[in-house]
C-alpha positions as CSV (number, residue, x, y, z in Angstrom):
1,M,-100.6,-19.7,11.2
2,E,-103.8,-17.9,11.8
3,W,-104.0,-14.3,13.0
4,K,-105.5,-15.4,16.4
5,D,-102.3,-17.4,17.0
6,V,-99.9,-14.5,16.0
7,V,-101.5,-12.1,18.5
8,P,-100.4,-13.9,21.6
9,V,-96.8,-14.2,20.3
10,L,-96.6,-10.5,19.6
11,A,-98.0,-9.6,22.9
12,G,-95.5,-11.8,24.7
13,G,-92.6,-10.1,22.6
14,L,-93.9,-6.7,23.6
15,V,-94.0,-7.6,27.4
16,I,-90.4,-8.9,27.2
17,L,-89.2,-5.7,25.3
18,I,-90.9,-3.6,28.0
19,V,-89.3,-5.5,30.7
20,A,-85.9,-5.1,29.0
21,L,-86.1,-1.5,28.2
22,V,-88.0,0.1,31.1
23,V,-88.7,-2.2,34.1
24,K,-85.1,-3.6,34.5
25,P,-83.4,-0.3,34.2
26,V,-85.8,1.2,36.9
27,F,-85.1,-1.5,39.3
28,L,-81.4,-1.3,38.7
29,G,-81.0,2.3,38.7
30,E,-79.8,2.5,35.0
31,P,-80.8,5.0,32.4
32,I,-83.8,4.0,30.2
33,G,-82.4,2.9,26.9
34,F,-84.7,4.8,24.6
35,L,-84.6,8.1,26.6
36,S,-80.8,8.3,26.8
37,P,-78.9,9.7,23.7
38,G,-75.8,7.8,24.9
39,P,-73.9,6.2,27.7
40,A,-74.5,7.6,31.1
41,P,-71.9,9.9,32.3
42,V,-69.6,8.7,35.2
43,L,-69.6,10.7,38.4
44,T,-66.2,11.3,40.0
45,L,-65.3,13.4,43.1
46,P,-62.4,15.7,42.8
47,V,-59.2,14.7,44.6
48,Y,-58.6,16.9,47.5
49,V,-55.3,19.0,47.0
50,P,-54.3,20.9,50.2
51,P,-53.6,24.6,49.4
52,T,-50.1,25.7,49.1
53,P,-49.1,27.3,52.6
54,A,-48.1,31.0,52.1
55,P,-44.3,31.7,52.7
56,V,-43.6,32.5,56.4
57,V,-42.3,35.8,56.8
58,P,-40.1,36.0,59.9
59,P,-42.0,38.7,62.2
60,F,-38.5,40.0,63.2
61,P,-36.3,40.7,60.0
62,E,-32.6,40.1,60.2
63,G,-31.7,43.5,59.2
64,G,-33.4,45.2,62.1
65,A,-32.0,46.4,65.3
66,A,-30.6,43.5,67.5
67,Y,-29.0,43.0,71.0
68,T,-25.7,41.0,70.6
69,R,-24.4,39.2,73.6
70,N,-21.1,37.4,74.0
71,F,-21.1,34.4,76.4
72,R,-18.0,32.7,77.9
73,W,-18.2,29.4,79.8
74,T,-16.3,26.4,80.8
75,A,-17.3,23.1,79.2
76,I,-17.6,19.6,80.8
77,D,-13.9,18.9,79.6
78,G,-12.6,22.0,81.3
79,G,-12.1,24.0,78.1
80,V,-13.1,27.7,77.9
81,Q,-15.8,28.3,75.3
82,T,-17.3,31.4,73.7
83,T,-20.3,32.1,71.6
84,Q,-22.4,35.1,70.4
85,V,-26.2,35.4,70.5
86,R,-28.2,37.9,68.5
87,V,-31.7,38.7,69.6
88,P,-33.9,41.0,67.4
89,E,-34.7,44.2,69.5
90,A,-38.4,43.9,68.6
91,L,-38.6,40.4,69.8
92,F,-37.0,41.3,73.1
93,L,-39.4,44.4,73.5
94,A,-42.5,42.4,72.5
95,H,-41.8,40.0,75.4
96,R,-41.3,42.8,77.8
97,A,-44.6,44.3,76.7
98,T,-46.5,41.2,77.4
99,P,-48.2,40.8,80.7
100,Q,-47.0,37.8,82.8
101,V,-48.8,34.5,82.9
102,A,-50.2,34.3,86.3
103,D,-50.7,30.6,86.6
104,P,-47.4,28.9,87.3
105,L,-48.6,25.8,85.7
106,A,-48.6,27.6,82.4
107,W,-44.9,28.8,82.9
108,G,-43.7,26.1,80.3
109,R,-45.1,28.3,77.5
110,Y,-42.2,30.7,78.0
111,A,-39.7,27.9,77.2
112,I,-41.3,26.9,74.0
113,A,-42.5,30.2,72.5
114,D,-42.5,30.0,68.7
115,A,-40.8,33.4,68.3
116,D,-37.8,32.4,70.5
117,R,-37.5,28.8,68.7
118,P,-35.0,29.9,66.0
119,I,-32.6,31.5,68.3
120,L,-32.7,28.7,70.9
121,E,-32.2,26.1,68.3
122,D,-29.2,27.9,66.6
123,L,-27.8,28.5,70.1
124,A,-28.1,25.0,71.2
125,R,-26.5,23.5,68.1
126,R,-23.5,25.7,68.7
127,V,-23.1,25.0,72.4
128,A,-23.9,21.3,71.9
129,P,-22.9,20.3,68.3
130,P,-24.5,16.9,67.1
131,A,-22.9,13.9,68.7
132,G,-21.8,10.8,67.0
133,N,-22.2,8.2,69.7
134,P,-23.9,8.0,73.2
135,E,-20.8,9.0,75.0
136,E,-20.5,12.2,73.1
137,D,-24.3,12.8,73.3
138,Y,-23.9,12.8,77.1
139,F,-21.1,15.3,77.1
140,R,-23.1,17.4,74.6
141,L,-26.0,17.3,77.1
142,M,-23.9,18.3,80.0
143,D,-22.2,21.3,78.0
144,L,-25.6,22.7,77.4
145,I,-26.5,22.5,81.1
146,F,-23.2,24.0,82.2
147,F,-23.6,26.9,79.7
148,V,-26.8,27.9,81.4
149,Q,-25.6,27.3,85.0
150,Q,-22.8,29.8,84.4
151,I,-25.1,32.7,83.7
152,P,-24.9,35.0,86.7
153,Y,-27.7,34.7,89.3
154,E,-29.7,37.7,90.1
155,L,-33.0,38.2,92.0
156,D,-36.1,39.5,90.0
157,S,-36.4,42.2,92.7
158,S,-33.0,43.7,91.8
159,T,-32.7,46.3,89.1
160,D,-29.4,44.8,88.1
161,S,-31.4,41.9,86.6
162,Y,-32.7,43.9,83.6
163,I,-30.7,45.8,81.0
164,E,-33.0,48.8,81.4
165,G,-31.8,49.2,85.1
166,A,-35.6,49.2,86.1
167,I,-38.0,46.4,87.1
168,P,-40.3,45.7,84.0
169,R,-43.9,47.1,84.0
170,Y,-45.4,43.9,84.3
171,A,-43.5,42.4,87.1
172,V,-45.9,40.9,89.9
173,R,-45.1,42.8,93.1
174,Q,-45.7,41.5,96.4
175,G,-44.7,44.1,99.1
176,E,-41.1,45.1,98.5
177,E,-40.4,42.0,96.4
178,A,-41.0,41.8,92.6
179,G,-41.4,38.5,90.6
180,Y,-40.9,38.4,86.9
181,S,-40.6,35.1,84.8
182,K,-38.2,35.9,81.8
183,S,-38.7,34.3,78.5
184,P,-35.4,32.5,77.2
185,V,-34.5,35.7,74.9
186,E,-35.0,37.9,77.8
187,M,-32.6,36.0,80.0
188,L,-30.0,36.0,77.2
189,V,-30.3,39.7,76.5
190,D,-30.2,40.5,80.3
191,G,-27.3,38.1,80.8
192,R,-28.5,37.2,84.2
193,G,-31.6,35.9,86.0
194,D,-32.8,33.8,89.0
195,C,-33.7,30.1,89.3
196,E,-36.8,30.1,87.4
197,D,-35.4,32.1,84.5
198,A,-32.5,29.8,84.3
199,A,-34.8,26.6,84.3
200,I,-37.0,28.2,81.5
201,L,-34.0,29.1,79.4
202,M,-32.4,25.5,79.9
203,A,-35.8,23.8,79.2
204,G,-36.2,25.9,75.9
205,L,-32.7,25.0,74.8
206,L,-33.0,21.2,75.8
207,D,-36.4,21.1,74.1
208,A,-34.9,22.5,71.0
209,L,-32.6,19.5,70.8
210,G,-35.4,17.1,71.2
211,Y,-35.1,16.3,75.0
212,D,-38.2,15.7,77.2
213,T,-38.2,18.1,80.1
214,V,-40.5,19.6,82.8
215,L,-40.1,22.3,85.3
216,L,-39.8,21.5,88.9
217,R,-41.2,24.0,91.2
218,Y,-40.4,24.2,95.0
219,P,-41.9,26.7,97.4
220,E,-38.5,28.6,97.3
221,H,-37.0,27.3,94.1
222,M,-37.3,26.1,90.5
223,A,-35.2,23.7,88.7
224,L,-35.4,21.4,85.7
225,G,-36.4,17.7,85.3
226,I,-35.0,15.8,82.4
227,R,-36.5,12.6,81.3
228,M,-34.0,9.6,81.2
229,N,-34.7,6.0,80.8
230,E,-31.3,4.9,82.3
231,F,-29.0,7.0,84.4
232,N,-25.4,6.4,84.4
233,P,-23.3,9.5,84.7
234,Y,-19.6,8.9,84.5
235,Y,-18.6,10.8,87.7
236,A,-21.8,10.5,89.9
237,K,-20.8,9.9,93.7
238,Y,-24.3,10.7,94.9
239,P,-27.8,9.1,94.8
240,P,-29.3,10.7,91.7
241,K,-32.8,12.2,92.5
242,Y,-35.7,11.7,90.2
243,F,-39.4,12.1,90.1
244,T,-42.2,10.2,88.4
245,Y,-44.6,11.9,86.2
246,E,-47.0,10.1,83.9
247,G,-44.9,6.9,84.3
248,K,-41.6,8.6,83.2
249,H,-38.6,9.5,85.3
250,Y,-37.4,12.9,85.3
251,Y,-34.0,13.6,86.9
252,Y,-33.3,16.8,88.8
253,V,-31.1,19.3,87.0
254,E,-30.0,22.5,88.8
255,G,-30.2,25.6,86.6
256,T,-28.4,28.2,88.6
257,D,-24.7,29.0,88.9
258,Y,-21.9,26.7,89.8
259,T,-21.1,25.8,93.4
260,T,-18.8,28.4,95.0
261,I,-15.8,27.3,96.9
262,S,-14.3,29.6,99.5
263,T,-10.6,29.3,100.6
264,G,-9.4,32.0,103.0
265,N,-10.5,35.3,101.6
266,S,-11.0,34.1,98.3
267,T,-14.0,32.6,96.4
268,F,-13.9,31.1,93.1
269,W,-16.1,28.9,90.9
270,G,-16.1,25.3,91.6
271,K,-17.6,22.1,90.1
272,P,-21.0,22.5,88.4
273,F,-24.1,20.7,89.2
274,A,-24.5,17.5,87.4
275,I,-27.8,15.7,86.5
276,G,-29.6,14.2,89.5
277,D,-27.6,16.1,92.1
278,A,-30.0,17.7,94.4
279,E,-27.8,17.6,97.5
280,G,-25.2,20.1,96.4
281,T,-27.6,22.9,96.1
282,G,-27.8,23.6,99.8
283,I,-31.5,24.3,99.6
284,P,-33.4,22.4,102.3
285,G,-36.6,22.2,100.4
286,V,-34.7,20.7,97.4
287,K,-33.0,18.1,99.4
288,S,-36.1,16.7,101.1
289,G,-39.2,18.1,99.4
290,T,-41.3,17.1,96.4
291,P,-41.7,19.6,93.7
292,E,-44.8,20.5,91.7
293,I,-44.1,19.2,88.2
294,I,-45.1,21.6,85.4
295,P,-45.0,20.2,81.9
296,L,-43.9,22.6,79.2
297,R,-46.9,21.9,77.1
298,Y,-49.9,22.5,79.3
299,I,-53.5,23.1,78.4
300,P,-55.4,25.0,81.1
301,T,-58.8,23.4,81.8
302,P,-61.9,25.4,83.2
303,N,-62.8,25.0,86.8
304,E,-66.0,23.0,87.7
305,Y,-69.1,25.3,87.9
306,R,-72.8,25.0,88.1
307,I,-75.5,26.5,86.3
308,R,-78.4,27.7,88.5
309,P,-81.8,28.6,87.4
310,A,-82.2,32.4,87.4
311,R,-85.5,34.0,88.9
312,L,-87.2,36.3,86.5
313,P,-88.3,39.7,87.7
314,A,-92.0,40.2,88.4
315,G,-93.8,40.6,85.1
316,G,-90.9,39.2,83.2
317,A,-91.5,37.0,80.2
């Protein structure tokens, strides 16, 4: 073979080598073989590991000063029950030192305050132990309702409603009247309260057990609404009253004390209010009116507003 025949063969081989070592890697994004000392490193992203949460330190230590309250009530089966509630003094004083929420639509936050939750969960389990079947679950629910109903009623404007014997600093005053919405632990420590205090306490206890509840606000009264898909109380001899909110049925539940029965000169406790019983309250607005429904978990939204162009002062930039 002559030299002139070898040159084209060598040139063709060189072109093939360049394509294999340079052109192909460039197009495929691979490292150029003769420039890389070894296999290209594999890029891996680190796996996200969430940080370990710091241990939660109770804001109100067990060993601190506390209010201890003993409660005695009649359960649905007629038996007399007793229980004790311990509320850290620091927690109670923190509530008393907090300004009141002006918007009634946000009063649900009192019922589900995180600081009160452990106390309400413990109390709810003792008043209404876990049930084993639907019938027991119904009695469990009623025992918790009856417990709250038997806490003595007292108006916000009465100094007897507060353990200090004085109306709290942040009570909302309207003339001679005073309004004060108690948190659940305040109601328990004071040992008395009015309709809204009872409804808020009942809502907190039932929410701690997983029941879906709302507050029912009338012009002159407040009660509770509890969601029930079906209503079949064992002793109901009245048309149960309910309200629809977001497609769900919430049945009326009275939070204040038992119906009183008078005989001659004597007055004694009578039958408590059952779920759906709005007739026995004796309050005209409750019998015929429609309440404002207040969900416990409510996020306020800002009012609509318009941005208007501002006129700059003379000579302004």
